[in-house]
GUFI-939542 format. One record per residue (C-alpha): residue number from 1; x negated, y, z; residue in one letter. Coordinates in nm, 3 decimals, always signed. Example, Ala and Ser with C-alpha at 12.3 -4.5 7.8 and 13.67 -1.06 7.14 Angstrom:
<1; <-1.230; -0.450; +0.780>; A>,
<2; <-1.367; -0.106; +0.714>; S>,
END
This chain:
<1; <-1.730; +1.117; -1.452>; M>,
<2; <-1.665; +1.244; -1.121>; A>,
<3; <-1.945; +1.407; -0.934>; R>,
<4; <-2.037; +1.251; -0.579>; K>,
<5; <-1.948; +1.478; -0.314>; P>,
<6; <-2.272; +1.669; -0.202>; A>,
<7; <-2.330; +1.503; +0.148>; P>,
<8; <-2.284; +1.780; +0.458>; S>,
<9; <-2.533; +1.874; +0.678>; A>,
<10; <-2.558; +1.660; +0.973>; P>,
<11; <-2.551; +1.922; +1.208>; F>,
<12; <-2.256; +2.165; +1.040>; A>,
<13; <-1.979; +1.986; +1.283>; D>,
<14; <-2.164; +1.996; +1.568>; W>,
<15; <-2.265; +2.368; +1.555>; A>,
<16; <-1.861; +2.459; +1.536>; S>,
<17; <-1.694; +2.183; +1.674>; L>,
<18; <-1.943; +1.947; +1.910>; G>,
<19; <-2.135; +2.166; +2.118>; L>,
<20; <-1.807; +2.363; +2.178>; P>,
<21; <-1.606; +2.090; +2.302>; A>,
<22; <-1.920; +1.923; +2.488>; F>,
<23; <-1.947; +2.230; +2.729>; A>,
<24; <-1.579; +2.281; +2.750>; A>,
<25; <-1.560; +1.944; +2.864>; A>,
<26; <-1.886; +1.890; +3.084>; L>,
<27; <-1.871; +2.265; +3.230>; A>,
<28; <-1.626; +2.219; +3.516>; P>,
<29; <-1.800; +1.850; +3.586>; W>,
<30; <-2.191; +1.930; +3.541>; Q>,
<31; <-2.225; +2.124; +3.865>; D>,
<32; <-2.031; +1.829; +4.102>; K>,
<33; <-2.273; +1.576; +3.926>; L>,
<34; <-2.598; +1.779; +3.969>; T>,
<35; <-2.490; +1.904; +4.331>; S>,
<36; <-2.364; +1.521; +4.419>; A>,
<37; <-2.506; +1.313; +4.651>; E>,
<38; <-2.566; +1.030; +4.453>; L>,
<39; <-2.985; +1.027; +4.485>; I>,
<40; <-3.203; +1.111; +4.743>; P>,
<41; <-3.286; +1.517; +4.776>; A>,
<42; <-3.672; +1.400; +4.743>; Y>,
<43; <-3.566; +1.292; +4.367>; Y>,
<44; <-3.352; +1.563; +4.263>; Q>,
<45; <-3.511; +1.843; +4.179>; P>,
<46; <-3.691; +1.646; +3.899>; R>,
<47; <-3.432; +1.396; +3.824>; I>,
<48; <-3.163; +1.626; +3.753>; S>,
<49; <-3.377; +1.835; +3.470>; I>,
<50; <-3.366; +1.535; +3.293>; L>,
<51; <-3.038; +1.411; +3.369>; A>,
<52; <-2.917; +1.699; +3.230>; S>,
<53; <-3.138; +1.722; +2.948>; V>,
<54; <-3.050; +1.356; +2.844>; L>,
<55; <-2.656; +1.414; +2.861>; G>,
<56; <-2.672; +1.649; +2.583>; V>,
<57; <-2.876; +1.477; +2.398>; L>,
<58; <-2.720; +1.140; +2.428>; V>,
<59; <-2.369; +1.335; +2.324>; C>,
<60; <-2.553; +1.494; +2.025>; F>,
<61; <-2.680; +1.172; +1.884>; C>,
<62; <-2.353; +0.983; +1.937>; L>,
<63; <-2.231; +1.270; +1.757>; W>,
<64; <-2.428; +1.238; +1.441>; L>,
<65; <-2.400; +0.879; +1.450>; V>,
<66; <-2.077; +0.767; +1.581>; C>,
<67; <-1.918; +0.974; +1.263>; K>,
<68; <-1.910; +0.680; +1.069>; R>,
<69; <-1.746; +0.428; +1.334>; L>,
<70; <-1.452; +0.268; +1.275>; K>,
<71; <-1.199; +0.416; +1.574>; R>,
<72; <-1.168; +0.064; +1.703>; R>,
<73; <-1.558; +0.072; +1.726>; R>,
<74; <-1.485; +0.421; +1.872>; L>,
<75; <-1.259; +0.268; +2.139>; I>,
<76; <-1.449; +0.019; +2.268>; I>,
<77; <-1.757; +0.206; +2.298>; L>,
<78; <-1.512; +0.497; +2.491>; C>,
<79; <-1.428; +0.228; +2.731>; L>,
<80; <-1.751; +0.078; +2.817>; S>,
<81; <-1.944; +0.427; +2.855>; S>,
<82; <-1.666; +0.467; +3.119>; L>,
<83; <-1.692; +0.152; +3.300>; A>,
<84; <-2.073; +0.239; +3.286>; V>,
<85; <-1.992; +0.592; +3.410>; F>,
<86; <-1.775; +0.424; +3.705>; I>,
<87; <-2.020; +0.115; +3.771>; A>,
<88; <-2.333; +0.408; +3.793>; A>,
<89; <-2.152; +0.619; +4.025>; I>,
<90; <-2.014; +0.357; +4.213>; L>,
<91; <-2.426; +0.210; +4.282>; G>,
<92; <-2.517; +0.552; +4.327>; C>,
<93; <-2.316; +0.565; +4.626>; L>,
<94; <-2.400; +0.231; +4.752>; W>,
<95; <-2.742; +0.255; +4.790>; L>,
<96; <-2.729; +0.623; +4.921>; N>,
<97; <-2.489; +0.450; +5.199>; A>,
<98; <-2.713; +0.170; +5.267>; A>,
<99; <-3.072; +0.265; +5.187>; V>,
<100; <-3.261; +0.311; +5.511>; D>,
<101; <-2.894; +0.244; +5.676>; V>,
<102; <-2.817; -0.137; +5.656>; D>,
<103; <-3.139; -0.220; +5.383>; W>,
<104; <-3.474; -0.139; +5.454>; F>,
<105; <-3.671; -0.238; +5.169>; P>,
<106; <-4.072; -0.227; +5.152>; E>,
<107; <-4.343; -0.306; +4.930>; G>,
<108; <-4.196; -0.424; +4.605>; G>,
<109; <-3.858; -0.399; +4.689>; A>,
<110; <-3.881; -0.021; +4.772>; L>,
<111; <-4.121; +0.080; +4.427>; A>,
<112; <-3.811; -0.158; +4.250>; A>,
<113; <-3.545; +0.051; +4.437>; L>,
<114; <-3.682; +0.426; +4.351>; R>,
<115; <-3.681; +0.321; +3.932>; L>,
<116; <-3.390; +0.150; +3.982>; G>,
<117; <-3.212; +0.458; +4.164>; W>,
<118; <-3.314; +0.709; +3.909>; Q>,
<119; <-3.235; +0.500; +3.621>; L>,
<120; <-2.867; +0.388; +3.719>; L>,
<121; <-2.889; +0.833; +3.821>; Y>,
<122; <-2.967; +0.892; +3.486>; L>,
<123; <-2.754; +0.589; +3.335>; A>,
<124; <-2.446; +0.845; +3.529>; V>,
<125; <-2.484; +1.127; +3.280>; F>,
<126; <-2.602; +0.906; +2.947>; A>,
<127; <-2.251; +0.725; +3.000>; S>,
<128; <-2.034; +1.007; +3.076>; F>,
<129; <-2.186; +1.203; +2.752>; S>,
<130; <-2.115; +0.857; +2.545>; S>,
<131; <-1.780; +0.861; +2.695>; A>,
<132; <-1.718; +1.251; +2.632>; V>,
<133; <-1.869; +1.233; +2.311>; A>,
<134; <-1.632; +0.936; +2.180>; T>,
<135; <-1.313; +1.079; +2.311>; A>,
<136; <-1.418; +1.390; +2.126>; L>,
<137; <-1.422; +1.190; +1.793>; L>,
<138; <-1.134; +0.965; +1.863>; L>,
<139; <-0.892; +1.299; +1.869>; R>,
END
């Protein structure tokens, strides 16, 4: 009777392949994304720290979870992540151009805008990390 192979450690591939590959893919874009005017300077210092941590966390979690997915699902996840990434950047750029220029929100709309804009900014990093992680797994 053949023995089952012992399950590999979940972090084994990440240390040797995942983290260096993710860092190499993200390195040229990290400064451009964090310094881009996608969100007002008032929010930038706080949210940039959270966005950077969220990006690595999403990539790491997807690396562990998506290793078992079929290629077709990985392609769908990668393409949808790219679509969300582009939509989130365009949304941030549109808000940056429209708020306090053409649109002057007050009251509840201002509170919703503050929260929504920060979540949209975080979506830029989460979706970019998702696209990078799934693309690396597709290689």
